[in-house]
C-alpha positions in Angstrom: 49.6 101.8 -78.0 50.4 104.7 -75.3 53.7 106.2 -75.7 55.7 108.8 -73.7 54.0 112.3 -74.2 50.5 110.8 -74.5 48.1 112.0 -72.0 47.1 109.4 -69.6 43.7 107.7 -69.8 41.5 108.8 -66.8 39.8 106.3 -64.8 38.0 105.5 -61.8 38.5 102.1 -60.1 37.6 101.0 -56.5 40.6 100.4 -54.1 41.3 97.7 -51.5 41.2 100.8 -49.1 37.4 101.2 -49.3 37.5 104.2 -51.6 37.5 104.9 -55.4 40.5 106.3 -56.9 40.1 108.3 -59.9 43.4 109.2 -62.0 42.6 112.7 -62.6 42.1 113.6 -58.8 45.9 113.9 -58.5 46.0 116.3 -61.5 47.8 119.5 -60.2 49.1 117.7 -57.3 51.2 114.7 -57.7 53.0 112.7 -59.9 51.8 109.1 -60.3 53.6 105.7 -60.6 50.7 103.5 -62.0 52.1 100.3 -61.7 50.1 97.5 -63.5 51.0 93.9 -62.2 49.7 90.4 -63.5 47.9 89.0 -60.2 47.6 88.8 -56.7 49.3 86.1 -54.7 52.1 85.5 -57.2 55.8 85.3 -56.6 57.1 88.2 -58.2 54.0 90.4 -57.5 54.3 89.4 -53.8 57.8 91.2 -54.0 57.2 94.2 -56.2 53.8 95.4 -54.5 54.9 95.1 -50.5 58.3 96.7 -52.0 56.6 99.9 -52.9 55.0 100.1 -49.3 58.3 99.5 -47.5 59.6 102.8 -49.3 56.3 105.1 -49.4 58.3 107.6 -47.5 60.8 107.9 -50.6 57.8 108.2 -52.9 56.2 110.9 -50.8 59.4 112.9 -50.6 59.3 113.0 -54.6 55.3 114.1 -54.3 54.7 110.8 -56.0 51.3 108.5 -55.3 51.8 105.1 -56.2 48.7 103.2 -57.6 48.9 99.5 -58.4 46.4 97.7 -60.6 45.5 94.4 -61.4 42.5 92.4 -62.4 41.9 90.7 -59.3 38.6 91.7 -57.0 38.5 93.9 -54.1 38.1 90.8 -51.7 41.3 89.4 -53.2 42.9 92.6 -52.8 41.9 92.8 -49.2 42.9 89.3 -48.3 46.2 89.7 -50.3 47.2 93.0 -48.7 46.4 91.7 -45.2 48.5 88.7 -45.6 51.3 90.9 -46.2 51.0 93.0 -43.2 49.2 95.6 -44.8 49.5 97.9 -47.8 48.8 101.6 -47.2 48.9 102.7 -51.0 45.7 101.8 -53.3 45.6 98.4 -54.6 42.9 99.1 -57.7 40.6 96.4 -59.1 40.3 96.5 -62.8 38.3 93.6 -62.1 34.7 94.5 -64.0 34.4 94.9 -66.7 37.3 92.7 -66.9 40.7 94.4 -67.8 38.9 97.4 -69.3 41.6 100.1 -68.0 44.5 97.7 -68.8 43.1 97.4 -72.3 43.1 101.1 -72.5 46.7 101.3 -71.5 47.5 98.6 -73.7 48.8 96.3 -71.2 46.0 93.6 -71.3 47.4 90.0 -72.0 45.5 87.1 -73.9 45.7 85.1 -70.7 43.4 87.4 -69.0 45.8 89.3 -66.7 47.9 92.5 -67.2 51.5 92.7 -68.0 53.8 93.9 -65.6 54.1 97.9 -66.6 55.0 100.9 -64.9 53.8 104.1 -66.1 54.9 107.7 -64.8 52.4 110.4 -65.2 53.3 114.0 -64.4 51.1 116.3 -62.5 49.2 117.6 -65.9 48.4 114.0 -66.6 50.9 113.4 -69.3 53.0 110.1 -69.6 56.8 110.8 -69.0 57.9 107.2 -68.6 56.9 103.8 -69.8 58.5 100.2 -68.7 57.1 97.0 -70.3 58.7 95.0 -67.8 59.3 91.2 -68.2 56.5 89.2 -66.3 58.9 86.8 -64.6 61.1 89.7 -63.2 60.5 92.6 -60.5 61.4 95.9 -61.6 64.1 97.6 -60.2 62.8 99.9 -57.7 65.9 102.0 -57.6 65.8 102.7 -61.2 62.2 103.7 -60.6 63.7 106.4 -58.0 66.3 107.4 -60.6 63.9 108.1 -63.1 61.5 109.8 -60.5 64.5 112.2 -58.9 65.7 112.9 -62.6 62.3 114.1 -63.6 61.6 116.1 -60.8 65.1 117.8 -61.2 64.2 118.7 -64.7 
């Protein structure tokens, strides 16, 4: 199980934005909010994921890149993002090998989807915050901004 202070496992995953994203490409440049979410098209995820999109300017002001990861396929990500009016940050597909990255981060469930979990990763690739959140409840975005603000002050 990963813990605060560990080096975040690197990965490359395809995005619904027609690019592949490698975690280490942000090293030395941006703080990362890596948000694992269970599945597209589900009620709680349909609030959490577009909620980040609505406040991207606040993340950008904190030099933070949001990356969202689920085990859904790229076509599912594209359709879901479109149905919500568009998502301008990467929705990453951990579809195949199924849940490989979620497993490396310790957030894959026996049910075949990810937990709802947030990792804040600093510009050196070190995990600075972990929230394994109740799957039935949306994480508090203001709490996340408080953590990011405190992190950038410190």
